[in-house]
N, CA and C of each residue as an Amber inpcrd file, in Angstrom:
protein
   438
 -20.4150000  -9.4570000  21.2230000 -19.8960000  -8.1230000  20.5090000
 -18.4320000  -8.6000000  20.4010000 -17.8290000  -9.1000000  20.9870000
 -16.1880000  -9.3390000  20.4690000 -16.3420000 -10.3440000  19.5050000
 -17.3620000 -11.4890000  19.8290000 -17.6520000 -12.4550000  18.6970000
 -18.0300000 -11.9980000  17.0860000 -18.8880000 -11.4980000  17.4720000
 -19.2460000 -10.5520000  16.0480000 -18.1010000  -9.8310000  15.3690000
 -17.2710000  -9.4890000  15.5430000 -16.1280000  -8.6870000  15.3530000
 -14.7780000  -9.2630000  14.8790000 -14.8450000 -11.3210000  15.9040000
 -14.0440000 -11.5530000  15.4000000 -14.4760000 -12.6930000  14.4380000
 -15.6380000 -12.8480000  14.0170000 -16.1440000 -13.5470000  13.3670000
 -15.7970000 -12.8220000  11.3340000 -16.1740000 -11.0090000  11.4330000
 -16.0050000 -10.1580000  10.0660000 -14.8680000 -10.0770000  10.1180000
 -13.2500000 -10.2810000  11.0310000 -12.1730000 -10.5100000  10.6330000
 -11.7410000 -11.3650000  10.0050000 -12.3090000 -12.9370000  10.7870000
 -11.8990000 -13.4760000   9.7570000 -12.3960000 -13.5510000   8.5420000
 -14.0700000 -13.0940000   8.3820000 -14.3110000 -13.6870000   7.3540000
 -13.7120000 -13.0690000   6.5160000 -13.2750000 -11.3770000   6.6660000
 -11.5550000 -10.4550000   5.6660000 -10.5320000 -11.3620000   5.7380000
 -10.3960000 -12.0770000   6.5540000  -8.9920000 -12.8030000   6.2800000
  -8.9570000 -13.6900000   5.7130000  -9.4310000 -14.8420000   5.9440000
  -9.3450000 -15.6700000   4.6830000  -9.6720000 -16.0500000   3.0660000
 -10.9550000 -14.9600000   3.1300000 -10.8010000 -14.9630000   1.5530000
  -9.0450000 -13.8970000   1.0020000  -8.9480000 -13.3680000   1.8550000
  -7.3850000 -12.6670000   1.2710000  -6.2830000 -12.7920000   1.8060000
  -6.4700000 -13.8600000   2.2800000  -5.2400000 -15.2680000   2.4410000
  -5.3260000 -15.3700000   1.6540000  -6.2130000 -16.2580000   0.4350000
  -6.5770000 -17.3100000  -0.0870000  -6.3010000 -16.5000000  -1.0290000
  -6.3310000 -15.2180000  -1.8360000  -6.6370000 -14.1550000  -2.2610000
  -5.2390000 -14.3220000  -3.1210000  -4.1920000 -14.0160000  -1.7110000
  -2.3280000 -13.6840000  -1.4060000  -1.2790000 -14.9690000  -2.5270000
  -1.9020000 -16.7770000  -2.0820000  -1.3810000 -17.6490000  -2.3310000
  -2.1960000 -18.0090000  -3.9240000  -3.0230000 -17.0690000  -4.3670000
  -3.1000000 -17.9180000  -5.6030000  -2.8770000 -16.6390000  -6.2440000
  -2.0860000 -15.6320000  -6.3260000  -1.6850000 -15.1790000  -7.0970000
  -0.5470000 -14.5080000  -6.7720000   0.4810000 -15.6690000  -6.0640000
   1.2500000 -16.3090000  -5.2170000   1.9790000 -15.0780000  -5.0130000
   1.6800000 -14.4290000  -4.5970000   2.2970000 -13.2160000  -3.5850000
   2.9510000 -13.4320000  -2.2120000   4.1770000 -12.2490000  -1.5620000
   4.8590000 -12.7560000  -0.4990000   3.7860000 -12.8270000   0.8290000
   3.2690000 -13.7750000   1.1360000   2.4760000 -13.0940000   2.3800000
   3.2720000 -12.3900000   3.6140000   4.5260000 -12.5550000   3.3170000
   4.6030000 -11.6060000   4.9810000   4.9450000 -10.3010000   4.2530000
   5.6070000 -10.3270000   3.3030000   5.5560000  -8.8330000   2.2750000
   4.3050000  -8.3950000   2.7840000   3.3080000  -8.8480000   1.7690000
   2.1920000  -7.7050000   2.2680000   1.4820000  -7.6430000   3.4580000
   2.0700000  -8.3160000   4.2490000   1.3930000  -8.0680000   6.0650000
   2.0970000  -7.1210000   6.3500000   3.5410000  -7.2050000   6.6240000
   4.1790000  -6.1070000   6.2130000   3.8470000  -4.6160000   6.3850000
   3.5850000  -4.2470000   4.8700000   2.7390000  -3.2510000   4.1560000
   1.4750000  -3.0930000   5.4300000   0.9710000  -3.8980000   4.9070000
  -0.3750000  -3.8760000   5.9960000   0.0310000  -2.8480000   6.9190000
   0.5970000  -3.9170000   7.6720000   1.5330000  -3.2080000   9.4780000
   1.9910000  -2.2300000   9.1300000   2.5900000  -1.4490000   8.4110000
   2.9570000  -0.2970000   7.9690000   2.0880000   0.8510000   7.3040000
   1.5310000   0.1070000   6.8860000   0.3900000   1.6080000   6.4030000
  -0.2200000   1.9670000   7.5150000  -0.7640000   1.2090000   8.4530000
  -2.0370000   1.1510000   9.8640000  -0.6330000   2.2220000  10.5920000
   0.1260000   2.1980000  10.9500000   1.3060000   3.0980000  11.9590000
   1.1550000   4.0820000  11.0820000   1.9250000   3.7240000   9.6380000
   1.5740000   5.6040000   8.8020000   0.6050000   5.7170000   9.0830000
  -0.8200000   5.3540000   8.8390000  -2.4340000   6.0340000   9.1820000
  -2.2880000   6.8410000  10.7000000  -2.2660000   6.1220000  11.4580000
  -2.0810000   6.6440000  12.9980000  -1.1790000   7.8960000  13.4170000
   0.8860000   7.5470000  12.8720000   0.8850000   8.7670000  13.1400000
   0.2380000  10.2250000  11.8250000  -0.2310000   9.5990000  10.3560000
  -0.3570000  11.1680000  10.1360000  -1.5340000  11.5830000  10.9570000
  -2.2360000  10.7740000  12.0240000  -3.3000000  11.5710000  12.0970000
  -2.4170000  12.0200000  13.9330000  -1.3980000  11.6940000  13.8160000
  -0.9630000  12.6100000  15.5400000  -0.0520000  13.9760000  15.2530000
   0.0370000  13.3780000  13.7480000   0.9020000  15.1590000  12.9150000
  -0.2320000  16.0900000  12.8630000  -1.4260000  15.3110000  12.2740000
  -2.2810000  16.3990000  12.1200000  -2.8520000  17.2420000  12.7420000
  -3.4110000  16.5190000  14.0380000  -3.2430000  16.8970000  15.4880000
  -2.2740000  17.5680000  15.8990000  -0.7100000  17.6930000  16.0970000
  -0.1780000  18.1170000  16.0860000   0.3270000  19.6750000  15.0020000
  -0.3760000  19.5130000  14.5710000   0.0100000  20.8220000  13.2760000
  -1.4600000  20.9110000  13.1550000  -3.1170000  20.4380000  14.0630000
  -3.8620000  22.0340000  13.5000000  -4.2700000  21.4160000  12.3350000
  -3.8370000  20.4160000  11.5670000  -5.1900000  20.8510000  10.8740000
  -5.7880000  19.3010000  10.1900000  -6.4500000  18.1890000  11.4900000
  -6.4070000  17.1800000  10.9940000  -8.3180000  17.8560000  11.6020000
  -9.6910000  16.9490000  10.9960000 -10.4910000  17.0910000  10.3160000
 -11.3050000  15.5120000   9.3740000 -12.2630000  15.2480000  10.1650000
 -12.4390000  14.1580000   9.1290000 -12.8360000  13.5970000   8.0960000
 -13.2530000  14.5380000   7.1750000 -12.6640000  14.0790000   6.0720000
 -10.9970000  13.6640000   5.4790000 -11.0450000  14.4010000   6.1890000
  -8.6540000  14.0190000   5.7460000  -9.2890000  12.9730000   6.1640000
  -9.2790000  12.3740000   7.2320000  -8.9900000  11.2020000   8.0500000
  -9.8940000  10.4870000   7.7890000 -11.0870000   9.9060000   6.5280000
 -12.0310000   9.0050000   6.1910000 -10.7120000   8.7610000   4.6370000
 -10.5370000   9.9020000   3.8610000  -9.5310000  10.0170000   2.3970000
  -8.3500000   9.2390000   2.8870000  -7.6990000   9.4500000   4.1420000
  -7.2120000   8.6280000   4.7750000  -6.7730000   7.0960000   4.0620000
  -7.9450000   6.6360000   5.3050000  -8.3730000   4.9750000   5.0930000
  -8.2670000   4.9580000   3.4330000  -9.4420000   5.2810000   2.9530000
  -9.2110000   5.1220000   1.5510000  -8.0190000   4.9940000   0.2120000
  -6.9810000   5.8350000   1.2170000  -5.9940000   5.8840000   0.1920000
  -4.7490000   4.8660000   0.6590000  -4.7230000   4.7500000   2.2640000
  -4.2060000   3.5330000   2.0490000  -4.6950000   2.2030000   1.5310000
  -6.2460000   1.8590000   1.7750000  -6.2070000   0.7050000   1.1600000
  -5.7300000   0.6930000  -0.0770000  -6.2900000   1.7110000  -1.0710000
  -5.8230000   1.5750000  -2.6760000  -4.6010000   1.2400000  -2.4670000
  -3.3520000   2.0240000  -2.2060000  -2.0420000   1.3680000  -2.0850000
  -1.9260000  -0.1910000  -2.3460000  -2.5520000  -1.1770000  -1.2610000
  -3.0030000  -2.5590000  -1.5900000  -3.4920000  -3.2010000  -3.3630000
  -4.3620000  -2.8290000  -3.6880000  -4.8100000  -2.5580000  -4.9020000
  -3.7360000  -2.4590000  -5.4920000  -2.8210000  -2.0040000  -5.8060000
  -1.3300000  -1.8900000  -6.7130000  -1.1350000  -3.1420000  -6.8970000
  -0.3170000  -4.0030000  -6.2820000   0.5680000  -5.0130000  -6.7790000
  -0.7330000  -6.2280000  -6.7090000  -1.8890000  -6.0680000  -6.1780000
  -2.3070000  -6.7240000  -5.9610000  -3.2360000  -6.7790000  -7.7610000
  -3.6370000  -5.9390000  -8.5040000  -4.0210000  -5.7270000  -9.6070000
  -2.8680000  -5.9500000 -10.8700000  -1.6040000  -6.0320000  -9.9850000
  -0.4050000  -6.2900000 -11.2790000  -0.8070000  -7.3940000 -11.1120000
  -0.4730000  -8.3240000  -9.6780000  -0.5990000  -9.1450000 -10.0080000
  -1.5830000 -10.2370000 -11.1130000  -3.0350000  -9.5100000 -11.0590000
  -4.0960000 -10.2950000 -11.9530000  -3.5260000 -10.6750000 -13.1960000
  -3.0980000  -9.0410000 -13.5130000  -3.0010000  -8.6520000 -14.6410000
  -1.6290000  -9.7280000 -15.7050000  -1.0940000  -9.8860000 -14.4660000
   0.1650000 -11.1360000 -15.7690000  -0.6710000 -12.7250000 -15.0640000
  -1.5030000 -13.0040000 -14.4910000  -2.0530000 -13.6940000 -14.3340000
  -2.8620000 -14.0310000 -15.5260000  -3.4560000 -12.5510000 -16.1570000
  -4.6370000 -12.9890000 -16.9250000  -3.8680000 -12.7770000 -18.3990000
  -2.7800000 -12.3390000 -18.6910000  -2.3890000 -12.4620000 -19.4990000
  -1.2130000 -13.3860000 -19.5570000  -0.8850000 -13.9410000 -19.0600000
  -0.5420000 -15.5540000 -19.2520000   1.2870000 -14.9810000 -18.6420000
   2.2330000 -14.0010000 -18.4250000   3.0720000 -13.5380000 -17.6470000
   3.6050000 -13.5680000 -16.0480000   2.8890000 -14.3980000 -15.6040000
   3.0450000 -14.0520000 -14.2110000   4.6840000 -15.2730000 -13.8590000
   4.1320000 -16.2160000 -14.5590000   5.8900000 -17.0240000 -14.1420000
   6.7260000 -15.3570000 -15.0090000   7.0890000 -14.9740000 -16.1510000
   8.1550000 -13.9500000 -15.9670000   8.2350000 -12.6350000 -15.1150000
   6.8810000 -12.1760000 -15.3580000   6.6850000 -10.8160000 -14.5730000
   6.5330000 -10.5760000 -12.3890000   6.3120000 -11.9070000 -12.1380000
   6.2070000 -12.2060000 -10.9060000   7.0080000 -11.8830000  -9.9580000
   8.3730000 -11.8870000 -10.1580000   8.9700000 -11.1320000  -9.7470000
   9.2320000  -9.8430000  -9.5490000   8.1660000  -9.1730000 -10.4120000
   8.8710000  -7.9380000 -10.6440000   7.0150000  -7.4840000  -9.5670000
   6.0050000  -7.7460000  -9.4450000   5.6500000  -7.6870000  -8.1510000
   6.1010000  -7.3730000  -7.2520000   6.7680000  -8.2310000  -6.5890000
   6.8570000  -8.4800000  -5.0790000   8.2660000  -7.5730000  -4.9630000
   8.5290000  -7.0860000  -6.2650000   9.7870000  -6.1140000  -6.4040000
   8.8360000  -4.3740000  -5.5320000   8.0930000  -4.6730000  -6.7610000
   7.2110000  -3.4310000  -6.5670000   6.0030000  -3.5560000  -4.9740000
   5.8850000  -4.0050000  -4.2950000   5.5350000  -4.5690000  -3.0400000
   6.8850000  -4.4650000  -1.4810000   7.9080000  -4.5360000  -1.9950000
   8.6450000  -4.1450000  -1.0930000   8.7750000  -2.5760000  -1.7500000
   9.5450000  -1.9300000  -3.0960000   9.2050000  -0.4370000  -2.9550000
   8.3130000   0.4020000  -2.1710000   6.7110000  -0.1350000  -2.0060000
   6.0090000   0.5180000  -1.5150000   6.0710000   0.4320000   0.4290000
   6.8110000  -1.0780000   0.5040000   6.8650000  -0.6050000   1.9860000
   8.3500000   0.2280000   2.5150000   9.6100000   0.1450000   1.3700000
  10.1230000   1.3830000   1.8950000   9.2640000   2.5110000   1.5830000
   8.4730000   3.0300000   0.4750000   8.3260000   4.0500000   0.7240000
   7.2130000   4.1040000   2.1990000   6.6930000   4.0780000   2.4040000
   5.7450000   3.5510000   3.8030000   6.8620000   3.6060000   4.7460000
   7.8290000   3.4740000   4.9580000   8.9980000   3.2430000   6.1030000
   9.2690000   4.5940000   5.7930000   9.1720000   5.6650000   5.0810000
  10.3000000   6.7540000   4.3180000   8.8800000   7.4390000   5.4490000
   8.0660000   7.5870000   4.9290000   6.3330000   8.2010000   5.4870000
   6.5430000   8.3160000   6.9570000   6.7440000   7.1150000   7.7500000
   6.2700000   7.0740000   9.0120000   7.1360000   7.8960000   9.5110000
   8.9010000   7.2650000   9.0260000   9.8140000   8.5900000   9.5130000
  10.1260000   9.8200000   9.6650000   9.5130000  10.5710000   8.5840000
   9.5040000  12.1900000   8.3660000   8.5210000  12.6560000   8.9200000
   7.3500000  11.2980000   9.0600000   5.8660000  12.7070000   9.5800000
   6.3710000  12.1230000  11.4070000   6.7640000  11.0100000  11.8040000
   7.5120000  10.6970000  13.1700000   9.0750000  12.3380000  13.7370000
   9.2070000  12.8960000  12.5180000  10.3640000  14.2280000  12.5440000
   9.7960000  15.0490000  12.6480000   9.0140000  15.2550000  12.3150000
   8.2600000  16.8150000  12.0740000   7.2570000  16.8230000  13.2010000
   7.1460000  15.3040000  13.8170000   5.8320000  15.5650000  15.3880000
   6.7260000  15.9420000  16.0920000   8.1900000  15.1950000  16.0870000
   9.5290000  15.6810000  16.5580000   9.6770000  17.2430000  17.4120000
  10.0350000  17.7650000  15.8390000  10.9080000  18.9760000  15.6390000
   9.4310000  20.2700000  15.6150000   8.5590000  20.4360000  15.4350000
   7.0020000  20.6800000  15.0070000   7.5280000  21.1680000  14.1100000
   7.8420000  21.2260000  13.0320000   7.4660000  21.8270000  11.6530000
   6.9030000  20.5010000  11.0790000   6.8280000  21.7100000  10.0840000
   5.4890000  20.5490000   9.0970000   6.3940000  20.2160000   8.2130000
   7.4170000  19.3070000   8.2530000   8.5220000  18.7190000   7.0670000
   7.2560000  17.8050000   5.2550000   7.6680000  18.6190000   4.4920000
   7.6890000  18.3110000   3.6510000   7.9520000  17.1000000   3.3310000
   7.1280000  15.6600000   1.8530000   7.4960000  14.5460000   1.5800000
   7.6530000  14.8500000  -0.0570000   7.9940000  14.1210000  -0.5180000
   8.1440000  13.4440000  -1.6930000   6.4530000  12.1800000  -2.1260000
   6.1580000  12.5220000  -3.2020000   5.0610000  11.4160000  -3.1200000
   5.4340000  10.5600000  -3.1700000   5.7270000   8.9960000  -3.1510000
   6.5010000   8.4490000  -3.4600000   6.2030000   7.2630000  -3.8730000
   4.7130000   7.0980000  -3.0660000   3.6160000   5.9660000  -3.8370000
   3.7340000   6.6610000  -5.8650000   3.0250000   7.9950000  -5.5480000
   2.1920000   8.5470000  -7.2060000   3.6080000   8.4100000  -7.6950000
   5.2050000   8.2030000  -7.2080000   6.3420000   7.9730000  -8.4990000
   6.1460000   6.4680000  -8.5360000   5.7610000   6.0480000  -7.7270000
   5.9230000   3.7140000  -7.9350000   4.6920000   3.9380000  -9.2880000
   3.3560000   4.6040000  -8.8020000   2.4710000   3.6520000  -9.8870000
   2.4560000   4.8750000 -11.4460000   3.1980000   6.5060000 -11.0980000
   3.8690000   6.5110000 -12.6370000   4.9420000   5.4200000 -13.1530000
   6.1970000   5.6980000 -13.0590000   6.7150000   4.5870000 -13.2400000
   6.2260000   3.2350000 -13.8320000   5.0630000   2.6510000 -12.5920000
   4.9650000   1.7310000 -13.7540000   3.1690000   1.1780000 -14.4490000
   2.7460000   2.7540000 -14.9640000   2.1550000   3.2890000 -16.0520000
   2.7160000   3.1620000 -17.2880000   4.1740000   4.0100000 -16.9290000
   5.5960000   3.9640000 -17.8090000   5.8130000   2.1820000 -17.9960000
   6.0870000   0.9760000 -17.5900000   5.8890000  -0.2460000 -17.4870000
   5.2720000  -0.5210000 -18.2340000   3.9060000  -0.9820000 -18.2360000
   3.1600000  -1.1780000 -18.6500000   2.8770000  -1.0430000 -20.2170000
   2.8880000   0.3650000 -20.4800000   2.5750000   1.3280000 -21.9270000
   3.9770000   0.5350000 -22.4730000   5.0120000   0.4750000 -21.5430000
   5.8480000  -0.1160000 -22.6600000   6.1390000  -1.7480000 -23.2780000
   6.0600000  -2.6740000 -22.1500000   5.3740000  -3.8110000 -22.6640000
   4.1430000  -3.9840000 -23.0740000   2.6580000  -2.6650000 -23.7800000
   1.8460000  -2.8350000 -24.4120000   2.1200000  -3.2410000 -25.6940000
   3.1620000  -1.8130000 -25.7740000   4.3700000  -1.4860000 -27.3650000
   4.9020000  -3.5540000 -27.8180000   5.4930000  -3.2920000 -26.5000000
   5.9960000  -4.7080000 -27.4790000   5.0390000  -5.7290000 -27.5870000
   3.7230000  -6.0730000 -26.9100000   3.2960000  -7.5550000 -27.3550000
   1.6590000  -6.4770000 -28.2310000   2.6460000  -5.3800000 -28.3310000
   0.7360000  -5.6180000 -29.8090000   0.7970000  -5.8160000 -30.9820000
C-alpha cells in the first residue's frame, strides 16, 4: 500500500518539477508556497472546528481553492512563454509567487491569532486582490500590444 502511494507521489512530483524547469519558475519559492498552502489549509480546518463551522463540503472547496492558487503563476508563465515575452516579464511571475507567499503567511498568522484569542478575525482576501491586479496589468499589456 505504501509503495503504491510513493509511486503515485513520484508520478505527480517529477512532471510537476519538469514543468517548473520548463517555465523557469523558482522551484524553491514554489515549494515554499505549496508548504504554506498546506499549513494554511490545516490551520483553517482547526479554526473551523474551533468556531463550529466545519463541514466536508467547505473542506473540499478549500482543497480546490488552494490548488487553484498554484495555477496563477503557472498560467502567467505559460502566457509569457507563449507570447514570447518571458525574458521581459519572467521576473514578474516570480514576484507574483512572492506575493502569494506573503498572502498565505498573513492568512496563517491571522488564523493562528483567531484560534488563540477565540475571536473570529476577518482577513482581507489578498489572493483575490492579487488576481484582480494581475487582470488590470494584463488588460493594459493587451492594449499596448494590440
